[in-house]
N, C-alpha and C positions, 0 to 999 in steps of 0.2 A: 379115360381120354388118348384119342391114337399119339404117334408118338408122327413127325412130321416126316412126310418122302424129303427128305435132303437131296439134291447131288453129288459127283464122283468129288465134286470143285469142294465143295460146302462139307461136306463132311470131310476133307481133309484135313482145311480150317480148325476143323471144329475136334479133330483130334489132332491137330497140333500147339488148338491153345487152352485146351487139355496143359498134354503132355508137360508146357509152359507152367500153368498151375501147381502141378504136381512135383517139379520141379524147384520150384521158389518154395513152395512147402517145405522142400526139403532140407532145400536152402538159408528157411527161418529156422526151423526143426533144430541144424547142427551147429547154428555160432547159438542157437539158445541152451543149448548141451556142449557146446565148451566154453561160454563164459562169454560171447561180446554180445551178445542181446537179455536181458535183465528179461523178469517177468514184467513188472509195470512201466518198460516199454512196451512189452508182450501188449498187456492190457490199456494204458492212454493210446494204444500206437490208432492214426487215422488210413494204416494203413490195407487196406482188401485184401492180404491175403493171410495176414496174422484175426482180422477180424472173420472172414469165416473161416479159422480151424477151431476143430473141437475146443473142448474146455481138457478133451479128460485127452487127447495125442496133446499138449500145450505143457501137462502138468507130464506128462511121460517122455515128454522132452526131457526138467530136468535133470542135472546126474541126481540118482539114488531114487526116481521114484521108476517105479515097473507100470502095471497094467495092473497089478492087485491095487499099491500102495496109490496111486492111482481113480482105483474106483473107492475106496475105502476113504479117501481124505474129499471126494464130492457128494457121496453118501451122507458125512457126519454135518454138511454143507447145505445138502439141500438139494443141490446141482444136478437136472435132470444128464443122464448117459447122454441127449446128446446137441446139448444145449452147446453154441456157436457161441465166441468171446462180442462179441458184438452185442450177442443177446443178454451179457451177464448186467445185475443193475451196482450201480450205485455200491447197496452192501457187501452182497452177493463176491465185491472188487476187492474191495475192503481185508470180507475176512477171506480172500486166495493170497493175498497178499499176505498177511498177518499167518495165518498157517504157515505158508511155504518158506517165510523168509528163516526157522526161526534154527 
């Protein structure tokens, strides 16, 4: 599939939109790390930024978890490395909360 040809103005708007989304994701990750937002709040959220976040990034945002521990948790629960929060099933959400709330 070929990429659409964008005018300079359209390209600028797309770049600004992408930068705003990255900033919002970084702010959410910071709030998770500091404890202002809980895992349950993110999993139950209707926020598009939270829903589009990868599960691995969500786990890595939790205090005490890095790439290795996040990968181990996801492997144990059978969650794909490319899965996003919105794509989690009810059972996977429950398992994540149970495992990560210890």
